[in-house]
C-alpha positions as CSV (number, residue, x, y, z in Angstrom):
1,M,-40.6,7.0,6.0
2,N,-39.4,9.1,3.2
3,Q,-40.4,8.7,-0.4
4,E,-38.3,9.7,-3.4
5,T,-39.6,9.7,-7.0
6,S,-37.9,9.7,-10.3
7,G,-39.9,11.5,-13.1
8,S,-43.2,13.3,-12.9
9,G,-45.2,10.4,-11.6
10,P,-46.0,6.7,-11.9
11,G,-45.5,5.3,-15.4
12,P,-42.9,3.6,-17.7
13,G,-39.4,4.8,-16.8
14,N,-40.5,6.4,-13.6
15,T,-39.4,4.5,-10.5
16,I,-40.7,5.1,-7.1
17,I,-38.1,4.4,-4.4
18,K,-39.0,4.2,-0.8
19,K,-36.3,5.0,1.7
20,E,-36.4,3.6,5.2
21,A,-35.0,5.8,7.9
22,G,-31.7,4.6,9.4
23,A,-29.1,2.1,8.1
24,L,-29.9,-1.5,7.2
25,S,-29.1,-4.2,9.7
26,T,-25.7,-5.8,9.5
27,N,-27.5,-9.2,9.9
28,L,-29.1,-8.5,6.5
29,F,-25.8,-8.1,4.8
30,E,-24.3,-11.1,6.6
31,A,-27.1,-13.3,5.3
32,D,-26.0,-12.4,1.8
33,A,-22.2,-12.4,2.5
34,N,-20.0,-12.5,-0.6
35,A,-23.0,-12.3,-3.0
36,G,-21.9,-10.7,-6.3
37,S,-18.2,-11.6,-5.9
38,Q,-18.4,-15.3,-6.6
39,N,-16.4,-15.1,-9.8
40,M,-13.7,-12.7,-8.6
41,T,-10.2,-14.1,-8.2
42,Q,-6.9,-12.4,-7.3
43,E,-6.5,-11.7,-11.0
44,D,-9.5,-9.4,-10.9
45,L,-8.3,-7.4,-7.8
46,A,-5.8,-4.6,-7.4
47,L,-3.7,-4.5,-4.2
48,P,-3.4,-0.8,-3.2
49,F,-0.1,0.8,-2.7
50,L,0.4,3.3,0.1
51,K,2.3,6.2,-1.4
52,V,3.9,9.2,0.2
53,L,3.0,12.3,-1.8
54,G,5.7,14.7,-2.8
55,Q,6.0,18.1,-4.5
56,L,6.2,16.3,-7.9
57,S,3.3,13.9,-7.3
58,P,0.6,14.4,-10.0
59,E,-2.0,13.9,-7.2
60,V,-1.2,17.2,-5.6
61,N,-1.2,19.2,-8.9
62,K,-4.7,20.7,-9.5
63,R,-4.0,20.9,-13.3
64,D,-3.1,17.2,-13.6
65,G,-5.7,14.6,-14.5
66,K,-4.6,12.5,-11.6
67,Y,-5.2,15.2,-9.1
68,V,-6.9,14.1,-5.8
69,E,-9.0,16.7,-4.1
70,G,-7.4,17.7,-0.8
71,A,-4.0,16.0,-1.5
72,E,-0.9,17.8,-0.4
73,P,2.8,16.9,-0.2
74,G,3.5,14.8,2.8
75,M,0.2,13.0,2.8
76,I,-0.3,9.3,2.4
77,L,-2.3,8.1,-0.6
78,N,-4.2,4.8,-1.2
79,T,-3.6,4.3,-4.9
80,V,-6.8,2.3,-5.4
81,T,-9.4,4.1,-3.4
82,N,-7.6,7.6,-3.6
83,E,-8.2,7.9,0.1
84,I,-5.7,10.3,1.7
85,Y,-4.3,10.2,5.2
86,D,-2.7,13.0,7.2
87,G,1.0,12.3,7.1
88,A,1.7,14.1,10.4
89,K,-0.8,11.9,12.2
90,G,0.1,8.8,10.3
91,I,-1.6,5.5,10.0
92,N,-1.6,2.4,12.1
93,V,-0.7,-0.9,10.4
94,L,0.1,-4.5,11.0
95,P,3.0,-5.7,8.9
96,V,2.3,-9.2,7.6
97,F,4.9,-10.1,5.0
98,Y,8.2,-8.8,3.7
99,E,10.2,-9.3,0.5
100,R,12.9,-7.5,-1.4
101,K,13.1,-7.3,-5.1
102,Y,15.0,-5.6,-7.9
103,V,12.4,-3.9,-10.1
104,E,13.5,-3.2,-13.7
105,W,12.1,0.0,-15.2
106,A,12.3,1.8,-18.6
107,D,12.7,5.6,-18.3
108,R,9.5,7.6,-18.1
109,G,7.8,7.9,-21.5
110,E,9.6,4.9,-22.9
111,G,7.9,2.1,-21.2
112,R,4.3,0.9,-20.8
113,G,3.8,2.1,-17.3
114,A,4.7,-1.2,-15.7
115,P,8.0,-2.8,-14.8
116,V,9.9,-4.5,-17.6
117,A,10.8,-7.3,-15.2
118,I,11.0,-8.1,-11.5
119,H,14.1,-9.9,-10.2
120,N,14.7,-11.7,-7.0
121,A,17.0,-10.1,-4.4
122,D,19.6,-12.9,-4.9
123,S,19.7,-12.4,-8.7
124,D,23.2,-11.8,-10.1
125,I,21.7,-9.2,-12.5
126,V,22.9,-6.5,-10.2
127,S,26.5,-7.3,-11.1
128,T,25.8,-6.2,-14.7
129,T,24.7,-2.7,-13.8
130,T,26.6,0.6,-13.8
131,R,25.8,3.7,-11.8
132,D,24.9,6.7,-14.1
133,K,25.0,10.4,-13.4
134,S,21.5,10.4,-11.9
135,F,22.5,7.6,-9.5
136,K,20.4,5.0,-11.3
137,D,21.8,1.5,-11.7
138,R,21.7,1.0,-15.5
139,L,21.5,-2.4,-17.2
140,P,23.3,-3.0,-20.6
141,N,19.8,-2.7,-22.2
142,G,19.4,0.9,-21.0
143,N,16.8,0.1,-18.3
144,Y,17.5,0.6,-14.7
145,L,17.0,-1.3,-11.5
146,E,15.4,-0.2,-8.2
147,N,16.3,-2.1,-5.1
148,T,12.8,-2.3,-3.6
149,A,11.7,-3.4,-0.1
150,N,8.1,-4.5,-0.1
151,H,6.1,-4.4,3.2
152,F,2.7,-5.9,2.9
153,V,0.4,-4.5,5.6
154,V,-3.1,-4.4,7.0
155,V,-4.2,-0.8,7.5
156,L,-6.2,-0.5,10.7
157,G,-9.4,1.5,11.0
158,N,-13.1,1.0,10.9
159,S,-12.6,-1.6,8.2
160,P,-9.1,-3.2,8.0
161,Q,-7.6,-2.9,4.5
162,T,-4.7,-4.8,2.9
163,A,-2.0,-2.8,1.1
164,L,1.6,-2.6,0.0
165,I,4.3,-0.2,1.0
166,S,7.3,-0.1,-1.3
167,M,10.5,1.5,0.0
168,K,13.4,2.5,-2.2
169,A,16.5,4.6,-2.4
170,T,16.9,6.6,0.9
171,Q,13.8,4.8,2.3
172,L,15.7,1.5,2.4
173,K,17.3,2.5,5.7
174,I,13.8,3.1,7.1
175,S,12.9,-0.4,5.9
176,R,15.9,-1.9,7.6
177,K,15.1,0.0,10.8
178,W,11.5,-1.4,10.7
179,N,12.7,-4.9,10.1
180,S,15.2,-4.6,13.0
181,I,12.4,-3.4,15.4
182,M,10.2,-6.4,14.4
183,M,13.0,-8.9,14.7
184,G,14.0,-7.4,18.1
185,I,10.7,-8.2,19.7
186,K,10.9,-11.2,22.0
187,M,8.2,-12.8,24.1
188,P,8.3,-15.4,26.8
189,G,6.9,-18.8,25.9
190,K,6.7,-22.3,27.4
191,N,10.1,-23.1,25.7
192,G,11.7,-19.7,26.5
193,L,11.9,-16.5,24.5
194,F,10.5,-16.5,21.0
195,T,10.1,-14.0,18.1
196,P,6.4,-13.4,17.5
197,P,4.9,-13.0,14.1
198,T,5.4,-9.5,12.6
199,Y,1.6,-9.0,12.7
200,S,1.5,-9.4,16.5
201,H,2.3,-5.7,16.9
202,I,0.9,-2.5,15.6
203,Y,3.1,0.2,14.1
204,N,2.5,3.9,13.3
205,L,3.7,5.2,10.0
206,K,4.1,8.9,9.7
207,T,5.7,11.1,7.0
208,V,8.5,13.5,7.8
209,Q,10.5,15.9,5.6
210,M,14.0,14.7,4.8
211,S,16.9,16.2,2.9
212,N,20.4,15.7,1.6
213,D,22.7,17.4,-0.8
214,K,20.5,16.4,-3.7
215,G,17.2,17.9,-2.4
216,T,14.3,17.7,0.0
217,W,11.4,15.2,0.1
218,F,8.9,13.4,2.4
219,G,9.7,10.0,3.7
220,W,8.5,7.4,6.2
221,E,8.9,7.4,9.9
222,V,8.1,4.2,11.7
223,S,7.4,3.6,15.4
224,K,6.0,0.7,17.4
225,V,2.6,1.2,19.1
226,G,2.1,-2.1,20.9
227,P,0.7,-5.6,20.6
228,V,-2.6,-6.1,18.7
229,T,-5.5,-6.8,21.0
230,D,-8.4,-7.5,18.5
231,K,-8.6,-11.2,17.7
232,N,-10.5,-10.6,14.5
233,V,-8.0,-8.1,13.2
234,Y,-5.2,-10.6,14.0
235,G,-7.1,-13.2,12.0
236,V,-7.3,-10.9,9.0
237,A,-3.6,-10.2,9.2
238,K,-2.7,-13.9,9.6
239,G,-4.9,-14.9,6.6
240,F,-3.3,-12.2,4.4
241,A,0.2,-13.4,5.4
242,E,-0.7,-17.0,4.6
243,R,-2.1,-16.1,1.1
244,L,1.1,-14.1,0.4
245,G,3.3,-17.0,1.5
246,K,1.4,-19.3,-0.9
247,G,1.8,-16.8,-3.7
248,E,-1.9,-16.3,-4.0
249,V,-1.7,-12.4,-3.9
250,Q,-0.7,-10.7,-7.1
251,V,1.0,-7.3,-7.2
252,K,0.2,-5.2,-10.2
253,H,3.1,-2.7,-10.4
254,G,2.5,0.5,-12.3
255,N,3.4,4.1,-12.5
256,E,2.0,4.6,-9.0
257,D,4.9,2.4,-7.8
258,K,7.5,4.8,-9.3
259,Q,9.0,7.3,-7.0
260,D,8.1,11.0,-7.5
261,T,11.6,11.8,-6.3
262,P,14.9,10.1,-7.1
263,Y,16.2,10.4,-3.6
């Protein structure tokens, strides 16, 4: 048993803390499950975005206040925990829910760091836009729309985490490819072939360098790994999907949701 003291000895303000060797039993934590979080609702939580870091991302600039130690272009960032993942190796995820929206933004420096509005994919607001020189779809009020494909996922690992991947601009074709892979999976059932839930299969998301006549950037690359085998992980994904379907999960868009490249 190790003993750690604060201060010069016993007395007011000096706490003696005894440390037991080894980690505490999981059973002890389970007995107090959810303690301390009784008053937390979805309003009090932030759903992380998984963001591909680029050359212009503040997280890779050591002189920027948002710099994340070890972050480099091409890595994947969790915008809540600031955890970074090797883009070349990628991350394994279960996709649980998909939706497409038109996100209305003010130009950088003119807004409050959050979308002005979020419009459904079937909104006729798109018909009021005009394409400007920077290839942005401008509204009559001067704001611009981003066609945004939102993939809600469970990130696999030692502790499964829920997150959101937003794909825009050139990444929309990656989103369509991913959707096509998911919808193309068929499994034999008692009534013939059926399309399983999207969270029945694991996908690996890597980042790769892309380019066109406008520039070079890092984007997503999606590949199917195989069916999920852990019943508990499947349950986490199913529960997340059900909460999303009921509108119980709130997405707080901010500057982290803006692309660091216009491509």
